[in-house]
C-alpha positions as CSV (number, residue, x, y, z in Angstrom):
1,M,-58.3,-56.6,-38.5
2,T,-61.7,-55.2,-39.0
3,Q,-62.5,-51.7,-40.2
4,E,-63.8,-50.8,-36.6
5,Q,-60.6,-52.1,-34.9
6,A,-58.3,-50.2,-37.5
7,S,-60.4,-47.0,-36.6
8,N,-60.0,-47.5,-32.9
9,M,-56.1,-48.0,-33.4
10,E,-56.0,-44.8,-35.3
11,V,-57.8,-43.0,-32.3
12,Q,-55.3,-44.6,-30.0
13,D,-52.2,-43.4,-32.1
14,K,-53.6,-39.8,-32.1
15,W,-54.1,-40.0,-28.3
16,V,-50.6,-40.9,-27.7
17,K,-49.0,-38.6,-30.0
18,N,-51.3,-35.6,-29.2
19,P,-52.5,-35.8,-25.7
20,P,-55.2,-33.2,-24.9
21,S,-54.0,-30.0,-23.5
22,R,-57.0,-29.4,-21.1
23,P,-58.8,-31.5,-18.5
24,L,-61.6,-33.7,-20.2
25,T,-65.2,-33.3,-19.5
26,K,-67.1,-36.2,-18.1
27,P,-68.7,-37.0,-21.5
28,E,-65.3,-37.0,-23.1
29,M,-63.9,-39.2,-20.6
30,D,-66.9,-41.7,-21.0
31,R,-66.1,-42.0,-24.7
32,T,-62.4,-42.4,-24.0
33,V,-63.3,-45.4,-21.6
34,K,-65.7,-46.9,-24.4
35,A,-63.0,-46.4,-27.1
36,A,-60.4,-48.1,-24.7
37,G,-62.8,-51.1,-24.2
38,K,-63.3,-51.6,-27.9
39,I,-59.5,-51.5,-28.5
40,L,-58.9,-54.0,-25.9
41,G,-61.8,-56.1,-26.8
42,V,-63.3,-56.3,-23.3
43,P,-66.0,-54.3,-21.6
44,L,-64.7,-51.7,-19.2
45,P,-66.5,-50.3,-16.1
46,S,-67.7,-46.7,-16.4
47,L,-66.1,-43.9,-14.5
48,L,-69.1,-43.7,-12.2
49,D,-68.8,-47.3,-11.4
50,I,-65.2,-46.8,-10.6
51,Y,-65.9,-43.9,-8.4
52,H,-68.4,-45.6,-6.4
53,S,-66.5,-48.7,-5.9
54,R,-63.5,-47.0,-4.8
55,L,-65.3,-44.6,-2.5
56,T,-67.1,-47.6,-0.8
57,R,-63.9,-49.5,-0.2
58,R,-62.3,-46.3,1.3
59,A,-65.3,-45.7,3.5
60,T,-65.4,-49.5,4.5
61,R,-61.7,-49.2,5.7
62,I,-62.4,-46.1,7.6
63,A,-65.3,-47.6,9.4
64,G,-63.4,-50.7,10.2
65,D,-60.4,-48.6,11.7
66,P,-61.4,-47.3,15.3
67,T,-58.1,-45.2,15.3
68,H,-59.1,-43.2,12.2
69,P,-60.1,-39.8,13.0
70,A,-63.3,-40.1,10.8
71,N,-64.2,-43.5,12.2
72,N,-67.5,-42.2,13.7
73,V,-68.7,-40.3,10.7
74,F,-69.6,-43.6,8.9
75,T,-72.2,-46.0,10.1
76,L,-73.2,-49.3,8.6
77,L,-76.9,-49.6,7.4
78,P,-79.0,-52.6,8.5
79,S,-78.2,-54.3,5.2
80,G,-74.7,-54.5,6.1
81,R,-73.9,-53.6,2.5
82,R,-74.2,-49.7,2.6
83,L,-72.8,-46.9,4.6
84,Q,-74.4,-43.6,5.7
85,S,-72.7,-40.4,6.7
86,L,-75.4,-38.3,8.4
87,R,-72.8,-35.8,10.0
88,A,-71.1,-35.2,6.8
89,R,-74.4,-34.4,5.0
90,T,-76.3,-32.3,7.7
91,S,-73.6,-30.2,9.4
92,V,-70.3,-28.2,8.9
93,H,-67.4,-28.8,10.9
94,I,-64.3,-26.5,11.4
95,L,-60.8,-27.8,12.1
96,Q,-58.5,-24.9,13.3
97,F,-54.8,-24.9,13.8
98,M,-52.9,-21.9,15.5
99,G,-49.0,-21.8,15.8
100,C,-47.0,-19.0,17.2
101,C,-43.4,-18.1,18.2
102,E,-42.6,-15.2,20.5
103,M,-39.3,-13.4,20.9
104,D,-38.4,-10.2,22.9
105,D,-36.1,-7.5,21.9
106,Y,-33.4,-8.9,24.0
107,K,-33.1,-12.1,21.7
108,S,-33.8,-14.5,24.7
109,Q,-34.9,-18.0,24.1
110,P,-38.0,-17.7,21.8
111,F,-41.3,-19.1,23.0
112,S,-43.5,-21.3,20.6
113,F,-46.8,-23.0,20.8
114,V,-49.0,-25.1,18.6
115,R,-52.9,-25.7,19.1
116,A,-55.7,-27.5,17.3
117,G,-59.3,-27.0,17.7
118,F,-62.3,-28.7,16.4
119,N,-65.8,-27.0,16.2
120,G,-64.6,-24.3,18.7
121,E,-63.3,-26.7,21.3
122,D,-59.7,-27.6,22.1
123,L,-58.6,-30.7,20.3
124,M,-54.6,-30.8,20.6
125,T,-51.7,-29.2,21.7
126,F,-47.9,-29.7,20.8
127,D,-45.3,-29.5,23.5
128,I,-42.4,-27.8,21.7
129,N,-39.8,-28.9,24.3
130,S,-40.6,-32.7,24.1
131,S,-42.2,-32.8,20.7
132,A,-45.2,-34.6,21.9
133,W,-48.8,-34.3,20.9
134,I,-51.0,-33.8,23.8
135,P,-54.8,-34.6,23.4
136,Q,-57.3,-32.1,25.0
137,S,-60.2,-34.5,24.8
138,D,-61.0,-38.2,25.0
139,Q,-61.9,-37.8,21.2
140,A,-58.4,-36.6,20.4
141,V,-56.8,-39.6,21.8
142,S,-56.8,-41.6,18.5
143,I,-55.6,-38.7,16.5
144,K,-52.7,-38.3,18.8
145,Q,-51.8,-42.0,18.3
146,R,-51.8,-41.5,14.5
147,L,-49.7,-38.2,14.8
148,D,-47.1,-40.1,17.0
149,L,-46.9,-42.5,14.2
150,D,-46.0,-39.8,11.7
151,K,-42.5,-39.0,12.7
152,E,-41.8,-36.9,9.9
153,F,-44.7,-34.6,10.4
154,T,-43.8,-34.2,14.0
155,K,-40.2,-33.3,13.0
156,L,-41.4,-30.8,10.6
157,A,-43.9,-29.1,13.2
158,H,-40.8,-28.9,15.7
159,Y,-38.5,-27.4,13.2
160,I,-40.9,-24.8,11.9
161,F,-41.8,-23.3,15.4
162,T,-38.3,-23.7,16.9
163,I,-36.1,-22.9,13.9
164,E,-37.9,-21.3,11.0
165,C,-40.4,-19.1,12.7
166,P,-37.9,-17.4,15.2
167,I,-35.5,-16.6,12.3
168,V,-38.3,-15.0,10.3
169,L,-39.6,-13.2,13.3
170,S,-36.0,-11.9,14.1
171,E,-35.7,-10.4,10.5
172,F,-39.1,-8.8,11.0
173,L,-37.9,-7.3,14.4
174,K,-34.8,-5.9,12.6
175,I,-36.7,-4.3,9.9
176,W,-39.3,-2.8,12.4
177,A,-36.6,-1.6,14.7
178,H,-34.7,0.1,11.8
179,Q,-38.0,1.9,10.9
180,H,-39.0,2.9,14.4
181,T,-35.6,3.9,16.2
182,V,-35.1,7.1,17.9
183,L,-31.5,7.9,19.2
184,P,-31.1,9.5,22.6
185,K,-29.2,12.4,23.9
186,V,-26.5,11.2,26.2
187,Y,-24.9,13.4,28.9
188,L,-22.4,13.0,31.8
189,L,-23.8,14.4,35.0
190,Q,-22.1,14.9,38.4
191,K,-23.4,16.6,41.5
192,T,-20.0,17.6,43.0
193,P,-16.3,17.1,42.0
194,S,-16.2,14.1,44.4
195,S,-19.5,12.6,43.6
196,P,-19.9,9.6,41.1
197,V,-20.4,10.4,37.5
198,S,-23.7,9.4,35.8
199,C,-24.0,8.6,32.3
200,H,-27.6,9.5,31.4
201,A,-29.4,8.9,28.1
202,T,-33.0,10.2,27.4
203,G,-35.4,10.2,24.5
204,F,-34.5,6.8,23.0
205,Y,-36.9,4.3,21.5
206,P,-37.6,1.4,21.5
207,E,-37.0,0.3,25.3
208,S,-34.4,-2.5,24.1
209,A,-31.2,-0.8,25.0
210,E,-28.0,-1.4,27.1
211,M,-25.5,1.0,28.7
212,F,-22.4,0.3,30.4
213,W,-18.9,1.8,31.5
214,R,-15.6,0.4,30.1
215,R,-12.0,0.9,30.7
216,S,-9.6,0.7,27.7
217,E,-12.5,-0.7,25.5
218,E,-13.2,-3.5,28.2
219,E,-16.5,-3.4,30.0
220,I,-16.1,-3.0,33.7
221,H,-18.4,-3.9,36.7
222,E,-16.4,-2.7,39.7
223,G,-17.7,0.7,41.1
224,V,-20.7,0.7,38.6
225,E,-24.4,0.8,39.5
226,H,-27.2,0.2,36.6
227,G,-30.4,2.1,36.7
228,E,-33.7,0.9,35.4
229,I,-35.2,1.8,32.1
230,L,-37.8,4.5,32.8
231,P,-40.6,5.9,30.5
232,N,-40.7,9.5,29.4
233,H,-44.0,11.3,28.9
234,D,-43.5,11.3,25.1
235,E,-43.4,7.5,25.0
236,T,-39.6,7.4,24.8
237,F,-37.4,6.0,27.5
238,Q,-34.3,7.1,29.7
239,M,-31.9,5.2,31.6
240,E,-28.4,5.7,33.4
241,T,-25.4,4.2,34.7
242,V,-23.3,5.4,37.5
243,L,-19.4,5.3,37.9
244,N,-17.8,5.8,41.1
245,V,-14.7,8.0,40.0
246,S,-13.3,7.9,43.5
247,L,-11.8,4.5,42.9
248,F,-9.1,5.7,40.3
249,P,-7.0,8.8,40.0
250,L,-7.9,11.8,37.8
251,K,-5.0,11.0,35.4
252,D,-6.7,7.7,34.4
253,W,-10.0,9.4,33.4
254,G,-9.1,9.3,29.7
255,K,-9.2,5.6,29.8
256,Y,-12.9,5.4,30.7
257,D,-15.9,5.9,28.5
258,C,-19.7,5.3,28.7
259,V,-21.1,3.2,25.8
260,F,-25.0,3.3,24.8
261,Q,-26.5,0.5,22.5
262,L,-29.8,0.5,20.9
263,Y,-31.2,-2.7,19.5
264,G,-31.4,-2.6,15.8
265,V,-28.6,0.2,15.4
266,S,-25.3,-0.9,14.5
267,N,-23.3,2.1,15.8
268,D,-22.9,2.7,19.5
269,I,-23.0,6.1,21.1
270,I,-19.7,6.5,23.2
271,I,-19.1,9.4,25.6
272,P,-15.5,9.6,26.9
273,L,-15.0,10.5,30.6
274,D,-14.0,14.2,30.2
275,K,-14.4,16.8,32.8
276,T,-14.9,19.5,30.3
277,I,-18.2,17.9,29.1
278,I,-19.6,16.9,32.4
279,K,-22.6,19.0,33.5
280,T,-22.8,19.7,37.3
281,N,-24.7,21.6,39.7
282,Q,-21.7,23.6,40.8
283,R,-21.2,27.0,39.7
284,K,-18.1,27.9,37.7
């Protein structure tokens, strides 16, 4: 072994035992390649040559694949040995993705959508129900074909916007509702002793609320009329639910109560059907 080979072996041993703790600069990498060539006893291509050859092979494959999204970016020069990319050098292109899931306060089925645009124009949409990519232009057909082949990516997009996004949104709604809730005042109203009794709630926020009558803690529907939720002048809301008390005897009143539920609030407001708390127009 010559003195030069021994020196190179010593460098190699130091490299293995003490690898660099930071990315190497280009001059350092060039010296490393030269040292490796001397250790192996064969000349090695420079990093720049490796970069150019791999870049050329990659560009050639893209230019030869009509289904590749960047196929029309590269054009072959007359020599047939070199490629040019005028678009990549002379302009800036913008690819945009927009995804959304919507859910109302009543916890109905969430609505989601995914859209993609290129340079300000619609490119692709994703049908959540069928998990299908729908091209919005002729140029997007080849991209759709590639996306259709990527089953895992399609499954991931469907999961994010049908499962993950609604769960996160639901948690945000709970936090927001907890911080922005106003409980109402609830009254029992009756025009005359023989009139239906109205359970009236006013001053609540947000609008997502329910109110119903129940007997022995079971919700009832017979003899019950539900009114609409109406806005107040102060941006709160009001609603009422009417019970026809002529359908049952006075001795059973104690079995009935009115229940008000506000979204985001765990405790219900329960008002028993009691003549002593009913507000009426009749003079005592």
